[in-house]
C-alpha positions as CSV (number, residue, x, y, z in Angstrom):
1,X,14.4,-5.7,-2.9
2,X,12.7,-5.4,0.3
3,X,12.1,-7.7,3.0
4,X,9.9,-6.1,6.1
5,X,6.9,-6.3,7.8
6,X,3.1,-4.4,8.1
7,X,1.3,-3.9,11.8
8,X,-2.5,-3.1,10.4
9,X,-4.9,-2.1,13.3
10,X,-8.3,-2.0,11.8
11,X,-11.3,-0.7,13.8
12,X,-14.6,-2.8,13.4
13,X,-18.1,-1.4,12.8
14,X,-19.6,-3.9,15.5
15,X,-20.0,-4.1,19.2
16,X,-19.1,-6.5,21.9
17,X,-20.3,-5.7,25.3
18,X,-20.0,-2.4,25.0
19,X,-16.6,-1.4,23.6
20,X,-15.3,-1.3,20.2
21,X,-13.7,-4.2,18.7
22,X,-10.3,-4.0,17.1
23,X,-8.6,-6.4,15.2
24,X,-4.5,-6.7,15.2
25,X,-3.1,-8.0,11.8
26,X,1.2,-9.2,11.3
27,X,2.4,-9.6,8.3
28,X,6.1,-10.4,7.1
29,X,6.2,-8.8,3.3
30,X,9.1,-9.0,0.6
31,X,9.1,-7.3,-2.4
32,X,10.4,-4.7,-5.4
33,X,10.5,-1.1,-6.3
34,X,11.2,0.4,-9.0
35,X,11.8,3.9,-11.2
36,X,10.3,4.4,-13.4
37,X,10.4,7.6,-16.3
38,X,8.4,10.7,-15.6
39,X,9.3,10.0,-11.5
40,X,6.6,7.0,-11.5
41,X,7.2,4.4,-8.5
42,X,6.3,1.2,-9.4
43,X,5.8,-1.8,-6.7
44,X,5.2,-5.3,-6.1
45,X,4.8,-6.8,-2.4
46,X,4.1,-10.3,-1.7
47,X,3.1,-11.4,2.8
48,X,3.2,-14.4,3.7
49,X,-0.7,-15.5,3.3
50,X,0.6,-15.1,-0.5
51,X,-1.2,-11.6,-1.1
52,X,0.9,-9.7,-4.1
53,X,0.0,-6.4,-4.3
54,X,0.8,-4.6,-7.2
55,X,1.1,-1.1,-7.0
56,X,2.1,2.1,-9.0
57,X,1.9,6.0,-7.9
58,X,3.1,9.0,-8.7
59,X,3.9,13.3,-7.1
60,X,4.3,15.9,-7.9
61,X,4.0,15.4,-11.7
62,X,4.5,18.7,-13.7
63,X,1.9,19.6,-16.0
64,X,2.8,23.4,-16.0
65,X,4.8,25.7,-14.0
66,X,1.2,26.1,-11.2
67,X,0.0,22.8,-12.2
68,X,1.1,19.4,-10.5
69,X,-0.6,15.9,-10.7
70,X,-0.8,13.0,-7.9
71,X,-1.9,9.5,-9.4
72,X,-1.5,6.6,-7.3
73,X,-3.4,2.9,-8.5
74,X,-2.8,-0.6,-6.4
75,X,-4.2,-3.8,-7.5
76,X,-4.7,-6.8,-4.8
77,X,-4.2,-10.1,-5.6
78,X,-5.4,-12.8,-3.1
């Protein structure tokens, strides 16, 4: 289980007064991280706005001695 903050700074595609506009967003999130077989990491989190995010990922999953496989899949529910 974890509790933390997610600070995002996003650049917008439009200009205001000749300057690029940035938007800052601060979220408080709570969730869990669970380790599955084959070094797969499952993560679920919910922020203070009620947005739910589920994510599965794996790094350096060995297929053979010389080949490795990485993947990441996520789902955002608002």
